[in-house]
N, C-alpha and C positions, 0 to 999 in steps of 0.2 A: 695535305693541302699543299696544292701547286705553288709554286714559287712564280710570281708573277713576270719576273724578268726573264722567264724561260718558257712564257706563254706567249704566242702569236694570237695579239688581241684581234688580228683581222679575221681570226676564225669565229669568232663568237658574232662577228656580222654578218658571217655565211649562216651560221645555225639560225638566227634571227629571220634572215631572209627566206632561209627553207620552211622555217615555222609558219611564216607569213604565207607563204605561195602553195607548199605541200607539194610543190612540184619541181626536179631540177633543171630541167630547161627555162620555166619560167623565173627560178631564182637567180638562175644566170643572167638572163636578160633585166631582171631588177636590178643587178649588181654590176654590169657592163663587163662580166667576166665569159669567158666560153664553158662552154658544160662540162669538159674535161677536167677543167681547173676547180670547178665548184665539186664534182665529185671527189677529186683528191683531196679537197679541204674536208669533206664531209668524212673521208677515211680517217683523216690525222683526228677530228672532233672524236669519232668513236673511240680511237687510241688514248685520246686526252681525258675523256670522262668515262671511259671504261663502261660503255654503253651502246647498243647499236643504233640508238636513237630514233631510227625510221625503219618502217618494213613497206614493201611494196604492196598495196592493194590495188589491182586493176591498174587505172593510169594513174594514182596518187600516191603519196607518202603518207603512210598512218604514223603518226610520232607514237613514239614510247611513253611510258609515263613518265620514266623520267625526265623526256624530253619535254610533255606536258608542263611538269613541274616548273621547269627552267624559263619555262615562257615569257612568263609575268615578270621575273625577277633580271630575266636578259633585257625585256624590252624597255623595263625603267631606267635598268645601268646605262644602256647605249643613249637614251635619249638624255640622262644627266650629263655622260660625257659630250655628246653634240652639244647641248648648251654652253659646257666648257669652253669646248673647242670653235664655236662660233664666233664669229665677229659682233662686238657689241650693235646690238639693234639689228635691223634687217633694211637689206637695199633692196627695194621692189624694182628698180632699173636693169637688175640685173636677170639670170635665168633660173626658173624656179618651178617646179611641177607641185600642185595641189591635187591629192585625191579625195574626192568628195562623194558623199552617198545623200539622195533625197528622192522625194516620190516625184510625181511630174506636177502635183500643184506646187511643192515645193520649188520646185525648178521652174513654175510659171512666176513665182514671186522674187524668188532671188537671182535666178542669171541673166535675165534683160539687163537688168541694174547693173548688176555686177561687172559681166564681161564689157558693159559700154564704159564702164572705168576703168578696170583694166587694159583695156585697148588704148585707152587715150593716155591713161599716167603709168601703167606698168605693162608694155605690151611683150616684156620678156617672159612671162608667169604665165603659164599654159594649167589647164583645169581638166581633170577626167574625173567624169561625173559617171555614177553608177545610182540605177535604181534598185533599192532591196526592200524588205520589210523591216518595219519598225524594231525587232528584236534582232534582226541581221546585222543591221544599221550599229545598233548599240553593241554588240560583239565585235563587229569590225573596227570600230574606233577602240573599244579596251585592249584588242589585241593586236593594234598599230597598223591592221591594214587598210585603213582608209584615215586620212588626217581630222576630217570634222565631218560631220552630218547635220543636217536640217529638219525640223519637223517639230512634230509635240510627242513629247515623250513625258507621259505620267508617270511611269516606274523606269529607273536610271539604276545601271550597273553599279555599285561601290567603286569602281575603278574610273568611274565618267564623270564629267561635271557639265554644267550646262547654264549658257548664259541665255536669258530672254531678250529676243530681237525685239517683239512687238506683242501685242495682246488683239485678240478680235474678237467679235460675237459670230455666234450662229445665225442662219439666216436660210429662208427656204425658198425654193425654185420649184415652179408649179405651171401648169396649163390652166388657168380657170375657165377656159370652155369645155375642157374635160370633165371637171370636179362635177360632182353630182349637183344637179341643178334645183331649186336656184341657188346660185352663188353668190354670195355675199361675204365673203372673207374665210381666212382660215381661222377656225376655232379649236378649240384643244379636244373633243369630242371627234372630230374630222380628224385632225391631225395623229390622233391614235388608233384610227379606225383605218386609215388611208394605207395603203401600199408603198413603200420605201424603197429608193436607192441607196444602196451602200458603196463606196469607192474603196476600196481593201485591197493591196498588192496580191496576197496569197487568200483571200478570202476570207479572213479574219473577221468574227462576227461580234465581236464582245466591245463595241466603240464606248469612249466616253460618254457620248449620248445616251447609249442604251444602259450602261453599267448606273448613270445619274437616272434613268427612269423607274429603273428597279429598284433603285434605294428608295424611291417614292411609291413605289408597288404599282409602277405604271409599265407598259411595254408598247412597241411598235412592231410593224408586221415588216419584215425584210423581203421585198417579193424580187429582187436583183442587185446581185453582186458583182460589181465591174473592178477588173484590175488596174484600169487607167481613168484617169477625171477627165479626159478631151472629149470621151464621147458621152458622158454622162449628162451634159444639158440638153442633148440629142433626142435622147430617149424621153424626154421629158415632154415634148410636144404630142398633141394628141393623145395622151394618156393620163390616167387619174394618179400616176405616180409622183411623189414628192420626194424630192433633194433637199437634205440639210447639209448646210457645208459652211465653212469661213464666209462671211459676206463680203471679205475682199475678193473672192474667188466671182463673184454674180457682178464686179461692176461692169460687165458688157456681157447682156442676154440679147436673144432673138427676138424680134417683134412678136407679140401676144404671148408672151412667157409673162410671170408675175414673180417680182422678188418681194417679199413680206415677212417681218419679225416673227420668230416662233412663237404659238400660243402657248406654250411652257416654258417655263424657268430653266435654262440651261448654264452651266458655266462657261467662262469664258476659256478663251483658245490661247494659250501660251506659245507661241512659235519661238522655238529655241534652237541654237547652235551648239550640239556636244562635243566634248573633244576629250582624251584620255588626262585624267588630271598628272600624270608625270609628266604631261609637256605643258603644262600651267605656264612656264618662263619659257618655252618656245619662242624664240624673236617672230619667225616666219607666221606662225599660229596667230599669238597676239596681235601682229600687222591685219593678218587678214579679218580676224574678228572686228578690229577698229573700223577696217574701212567697209567692213558690210554693215556695220551698227550704224555706221552714218548715213550709209545708202537706205536703211530702212527705217530710220529715225521720223517719226512723223513732223511734218514743217506748218505750224500752224491750224494743227488739225487733220491736216491731210498728208498724205503718203505719196511718194513718188512713183508708186507701183498700183 
């Protein structure tokens, strides 16, 4: 067992960055160090831990089994140390960077009100936002690559926690003039027989809607899968396609299109922010969560977005 007095704990910070970035120059940029300095630290880590830790695979650094075993306990230990060393509370007037992940739907809901609030009250705070699949967001949060992710997460890693920001209901968008005529409203039989549009970042087909329908021995046909929300309403016009999404997405629709309740019972949509459990006490994340909750909370039954 190593004597901690003889160990440079800064080496562990380097190892954490290398595990997150899997790339020497990106880790150096993240740490504000030179690439040779990070390379030298890695050499010392290999001696300290008696393991190569990484192997080069094309342009990436592939962690060894030993490095992967260290990843989670190392991230948890560093998070606890940062909490101990951090000043009590969080000063939003200082400089800080939050790394967030969300879909374009989530970004449309969260970013306008959040950025307006930050620019007004905390102009020193910067956001780096990425778009990933649901599974990738969960993994990135658990591994410490991002601070927080926003979206709908029916299944969550045991290393992550979720705070529900609001609940919404599903609604349908369609072009009544392009539906089989005469059209007198969306019925269950028409809904189940119609072609549907699905928004999925990487083409995932098993959504909460479809899983719910299957559990009731029902199914719908997905005629179009799109990676981006923004184009989805545009493909509805002039087609018999139906788009089923959170009602809040449909607050503004083009003339001639119809927003209607789903003719089949569907579960509510819990929109959540997720973060790593080990960072529950992180003052910065607690501040961001509190501010986001405040901005997205309903006021007299209405929402600010």
